[in-house]
Structure formats: structure tokens, C-alpha cells
N, C-alpha and C positions, 0 to 999 in steps of 0.2 A: 149736248145733254140739251134734254126736253125741259119745262117748267117745271118747277119744284114741285113737290105737294105742300097743301095748305099746312096750318101752324099746326092744326091738331090732326094728327096724324089718324091715317087708317089703325086698328089693331097691329093688320101686319104689316104693316113701313115701320110702324113703331116697334117693334119687336126684334126686324132688323136692324134700326138706327144703333137703337139699345145695347144689342150684341156690341155694333161697331164700337161702340164706345167703351166696354166691357175693353173688349182686344184690343185693342188700342191704348188706355189705360194700364190697363197690364205690364207696357212695355217701357212707362217711364220714373221708375226704380231700381229695375235690377242690373243696370252699372254702377248706382250707389252702392246698394246693397250685398253686390256679392264681394265687392272689397272689403269689408271688417272681418269676416270670418275664416279668407284665407291670408289675410294680412299677413301671417307668420311664416307661411313659405314665401310668400313674396320678398320679405322685408332678409330675407335667408337667400335669398336669388340676388337682388340685386341694392342688398343692402340701405335698406328704407330705415332715416331717425321719423318719432312716433312724430314729428311737427312735420317733417317732410310726406309722409302719409298722409298727415290733414288733407296735404292739397287736393289727393287724390275725389277725394272728397267737396275740400271748400271750391277747386274749378271749377267743375261743372255748373254746383249752388250759383256761384259768384255769375259763371256765363249765362245761368239761366235769368238771372237777375235783371240783366245788363240786356240781353239778348228781346228778352219778351217784350219790351216799350218798340221795337219792329215787327213788332207781331202784323199790325194791322195796316201800318201801312205798306208792309211787302204783302199783302192780303187783298191791296188795292191792285198791286202792281200784277203780281201772278191770279188772283183767284182765289178765295180760302179753299176749297176743292181742289188746288193744285198746286198751294202751297204745302198743305198738311202730306199732302203725297211727298213730295222731296222731304218736308222732314223726316219720315217716317223711314226714308229710305237715308239719309242720313243717320239718322241714331242707327239705324241696323246696320251699318256700314261701319259708324267708329266701335259698333262695339264687338262686332265679326272681325274685325283689325287686332284686339288685341290677344290671337291669337298667335301673333307673331308677334309680339314685344317683344326688345331684348333689354331695353333701358329705361331710366323712370321719363324721361326727353316723351320715350314714342307712348307709354303709360299715359302721361300726365297730357298726348295733343289727343290721345282719346278719349279721355276724359270732359276736354274741350268741346271735343266737338260734340259728342254726346250732351252735353250741356246747350247746346246750340239745338239742337235738332227738339229736345224735350221743350228747352220754354218756349221754341216757337208750336209746338201740339200745344203749351198750358196755356199761350193767349188766347185760340182760336177756342178751346173747347168752353169752356162757361159760355161765352156766346153759344155758341151753337146747340146746347142745351136748352138755354132760352128760348133759342129760336123755334127749337122744335117740341118742347114741353114746356112753354109760358106756364103752365098752372102747376105743374109736378114737378119745380124745378127744386127744388129739398131733397124730395126723393131719390130723380134725376143723377143730382151732383151725390147723394149717399154712394149710387152706382158705382158713380166715375171715379169716390174717391175708395171706396170699398177696393175698384181692380184695383188704381193704383198700390194704395197697402199690400192687396194681392201678392202684386209680385211682388214687392219688397221682400216677403213672405217667402214665395215660393225658390228668389235666388238667393236668401239666404241659408234654407235649409239646402238646398239640392247644390250650391255650387261646390262644401266639402266632398257632397259622395259623385261628384262629378270628377274631383279633381284627386280621390283615391282611385274608383275607376280608371281613370285614364295615366293618372301618376303623371299630370303636368297642371297645374294651376291656371295658367293661361287658358284650357279649353273651360277651366272653371267659371271663368269671367265672358270667355269669348259664346261661349252655348250659347247666351240670352238672346241671339240673335235669329234664333227659330223663331219666336215671338214673335217679334219685331217683321216678317216673313209673310208669317201665316194672318199676323196683321192687315198688313199691305195687302194681299192679295184679298180681304175681305173687307178693305178699306175701296177697294180698285171697281171691284162687282158692281158696292153695292152704297155710295156715294150718290150715287143720283135718285134715292130714297129721300136726303138731307136735303131741306130747306135753310141757302145761303142769303146772307143780308145783299142787297144790290148797293154796288158801290159808286151807279152812278145815276142813282133816285133819292130821293130828299130823304136827308140824313139828320137826325137829331143836331139841335142846336150844341154848338161847342163848348166842354165847359176844361175850366182849367184847374185840374184837380193838384197841380203842385202848389197851389195858393190855397189850397181846403183844407183846416182843420183837420177835419172827418176821416177826410184822406187820410192824410196822415196819421192820426190813432187807429185808423185801420189796418194802416199797412205795416205800424207799430205790431200792430198786437198779430197780427200773422207770421210777423220775421220772431218775435220772439214764440211764437209753436209752433216755428218750422225750425228753429236754432236747434229747439228742444229734439225734434225729428232728428237733424243731420248727426249733432253729437252721439243720438243714442244706436243712431244707423254703423256710423264708423267705428264709435269705443265700447259698446255694452260686451260686443263677441271679445277684445282685445283686455276686456278689464276680466271679466267671465273668467280667461286664460292666467291673467294671475293669481288668481284664488284655484287655480290647480285645475281648470276647463280643461276638457281635450277639446282638438278645431268643431268635432263635432258635434259635440255636446254644448259648447258655444254658438257652436250655429244652430244648433235645435231651439236654443234659450230665445235668440233673436227673433228665430223664426215666430217661436210663442206668443213672441209682443207683437212680433208683426200681425199674426192672426189676432189678436186683440182688438189690434187697430182697425182690423180688417171689419170684425164683430162690431165695433162700438161706431164706425165712420157709415154701417148701415145703418144700424138700430138709431143711434142722436138724430141726422137730421128725420128720420120716421116720427121722431116721439118730439119734435122741435116744430114740426110745420104742423101739428094743433093748437100751435095761438102765434099770434106775429110777434110774443116779446121774446129772442131766443135766450136770453142772462139768463134765466134760471136753469137752461143746460149748461154755456157754455161757463159757468160762477164754477160749476159742480164740477168739470170737466179740470178748472184751474188749478182747484185744490187738490183734486187727486194728482195732480202732477207734481202738485209741491209734497204732497206726500213722499211719493217713487223717486223724485231725487232725493230728498232727504235722508231713508231710507239707506237710498246707494253709496248717498256718503257717510251716513252715522253709523248702519247697519248691515252693513253688507255679507258677514257671513254668517247672520239670521235670517236670511232670506233671497237670495237675487233670483229667486222664481214670482217671489210675494210683491218688491220693489216691480219685480219687471212685469207682471201684470198689470200694476196701478197704473204705473205709464203708459202699456198700452192701448189701455181705457180710454184714458185720459189725450194722448196725442192721436190716436184714433179718432179720434170726437171731435177736437179742435181744428184740426185740420180741413174739415167739411165745412164744419159750420163759420168756421173764419170769412170761407168764400160764402156761406150761404147768405150770411149778414150784409156782405159789400153787396153782394150782387140784392137785396133785400132792396136797398137805394133808386133802383129805378126800376117801371117797368119795361123799359125800351129793350131793347136786347142789345143794341149795339152801343147804347150807352153805359148797360151794365158789362157789357164785357171790358168794355176801355176803363171802367173803375177798376173791376177787378184786375186787368190788365197791368195798370199801374201799382196798385195795392202788393200783386204779385211783384213786379218788378222790383220796388224798393224792399218789399218782408226776405225774398232773396238773395237781397245784397247783403240785408241786416246778416240773415239765417249764415253766408255762405261764409264768416269768419270762425265763429262759431268752433265746428271740432279745428279749428289752425290754433286756435286761442288754446280748447281741452289739450289739444297734443303738446301745447308749449309746456303747458300747466303737467301734463306728465313728465315732460324729459327735464323741468327743471325739481321739479318738487317729488319725482318718482311715484307719482299717483294721482290717481284722477279723482278722487274724493274731490278736492275740491273745486274742478271743474261741475263736478255731481251739486257742491255746494251753488257754486254760481250759476245753475239753472233751477236750482230750488228757487233763491234771490226772483228772477225771471220770474216763476211763475205766479211770483206774491201779484208784481206788477198786470200780470197780465191777469191778473185778479181783478185788479183796482182798473183796468181798462177798461174790462168786461161790463161795467157795472155802467159806462159812458152808454151803451149800445141801447134808449129808450127806440122802442122804434119808432115812438113819435119826432125824433129828431134827428131825420136820418137828411142825407144832401135832395135840393133839388136844383134841379137844372136856374139858371136865369132867364131862362126865353123857355118857351114851351117844344115838348121832343116833337118833331114827326114821326109821323109810321111807318114801320117797314114795311118796305117792297120786296116784295119776293123779286131773286134776278131769274133772268135764262141764261146758263152758259152754254 
């Protein structure tokens, strides 16, 4: 591959890069979002308890948290382009393999493999975005996160229809591998337009984020926001079905929520980009999330759609904003990418246990209400953490950062 484009890409190359990022982002949630709307059919076939079913969401998220730490190490050995190629293949293959599952174990293995693929992609994408669009990070992160949320919305609404058409819930889970194939083809054709980091040139001074209080604060904030996302993804549809919704209607409710996540994920970064202080936007979103979960817990019969609307707007905005405020801490893409990988790694590990805990609460108390109430409390904690993200109190490296060197692959 020839020498990469400079950081400020020509318009045509920039559009190609953006389109490729969006297609890849669309693949990062269908393997999780397709489970909830089809859970009734899956449980009827392989007899899963709610706590056991939660593992289908918990395991890939936990795997994402653990595997994301190895993303940059693997990229040094394989190269970022090759690693992204392998990761897309792994995610697509794991999703397609669900067509042949006949046991809880096989379904769990596909969840694990999908989580590895997602983790490696998410470890590299923020740094790749900052390297190719250094002056437009909030807006481009908005597009990237919007694509992630969009993939969840499509899978949540479409999976029940695929199942009804084919009379096979397995196809409702596996069909989303088609998105992966499309993304893989587009990536292979267009990756030559991307700027990649040089693993051999001068690198930024290393920072031990494990000892940085701000890094842990960012990770906890990201983890709580992602915990809300994974719980809603796993349990909103089953909760709606308990109130008399059909699987189709429950799927549409989840799709409505994820569609609002798409809208919020696109608009909030644009609003936040106007000022260096991201806190007003983030704190507003935390307050909306608290209202949404409290409504689900105390007044579900008065409007699941209303509370889902609050949650969709809140969660959809918090997800990109937590990554944007993290990337604000470094101007160098490599340092920003490594901090973002740390924050995502710890955050996903925290978030992974939330659907499992909610599933246990459902099994023990025969209701999700207390799980929603616990998430409302987590929303208050997120609000307090958001107050700490003053733009003049960012992490600073102990040594100066070396300039980024273009790579030749």
C-alpha cells in the first residue's frame, strides 16, 4: 500500500473514509440488540432463565472490556489495517454461526467471539478518527456513534420480522452478518485512503493510566452510561412483553429507543462542539436518564414509550459524549486512542455485569422495577461525575508528546 493521505484529507477521500467508518460502526451492536426482541423464542427453544439469558449480553460486553486492552499491542504486530480486517471477519463469522446454534453453549461461544471482534474494532476506531479528522473529532465521533446506535435500531426492529418470515429465530440473529460482509468489502477497497499511526516512528511519551485518578473517573462515567445502554438493550423488550406487548411491538419499542439514540448521538456532539466545556450537555443527559429509569420503575403503565424516549435521548448522547470528553485530554491521536482504550476497557467490564445483575433481580423479585431503580441511582452518580469534567483540568502527559508520523504499509 502506498503512502497514506495527509491528516487533512481531500473532500473525496474524506467522504470515503466517513462512509467506511459508518459501515463498520453499523456492525458493532446487532449481535447484542437482536437478542432481546427474540428472547421469548430463544427461551422456548433452549429454555434459558433470565439470569442465564443475560450472559448473552454480559459475555460480549465483558469480552469487549478485556480484549480492548490488547488492541494497540496487536496493531503493532499486525498493522492496524490488517487487524481491522481480521476483526470484521471474526465479528461477521460469529454472527453468521448463530444460524447453526443448537445449545446455550454454542450461542454463548458466538457471543464471546463477537465480543472479541467488536472490542478490537472499538479499540482502534477513535484513534483512527482523530488521525484522519483532527479538527472535527466531536462531529465525526457523532457519526461513528450514530452508526453504532443505528445498527442496534435496525437489528432490534428487524429481527422479529426476519424470524416471522423464516419461522426461525436463528436466522433473525444470523442475518446481520450481511452487514459485516458489506463493511468488509468496503474496508478492503478503501483502507488505502486512511491515515494510520506509525508503530516504528517516534511515539508519544507513555502514560500509566492505571495510576491516573482522572482516567478512572472517565472510565467509571463511561461504564455507568454503558451499563444503562446494555441493560436497556437486554431487558426493555422482555419488560414490555410482561406488560402485554407482542414480540413485534416490543421490538418496535426498542427500535424507537435506539432510533432516538441515533438522533441524540448525532446532535449532542454537534452542540457540544461549540464550546470546550462539555459539562452542560452531559449533565442534561444524565438528568434525562434519571427521569427515564425512574419512570420505568414507578410508572411503567403510564407510558413505556415516554420513558423509553427519555432514555433513548439520554443514553444516545452520553455514549459519544463520554468518548469525546475522553479524547479531549490529548491532541495526539495515539495518546487519545490509548486513553480511550483504557476508558472503554474498564467501562465495558463495569457495564458487563449490569444485565446479569438485572436478570438476577428479575428472577428473584419477579420484576425488573428494582433494576430500573438501581440504574436511576447510577444516573445520579453519573451526574456527579460529570461535574468534574472541567476542560482546564485535563490529564496532561508527564513528558511532551512526539509528533505523529505517517506510516507506509
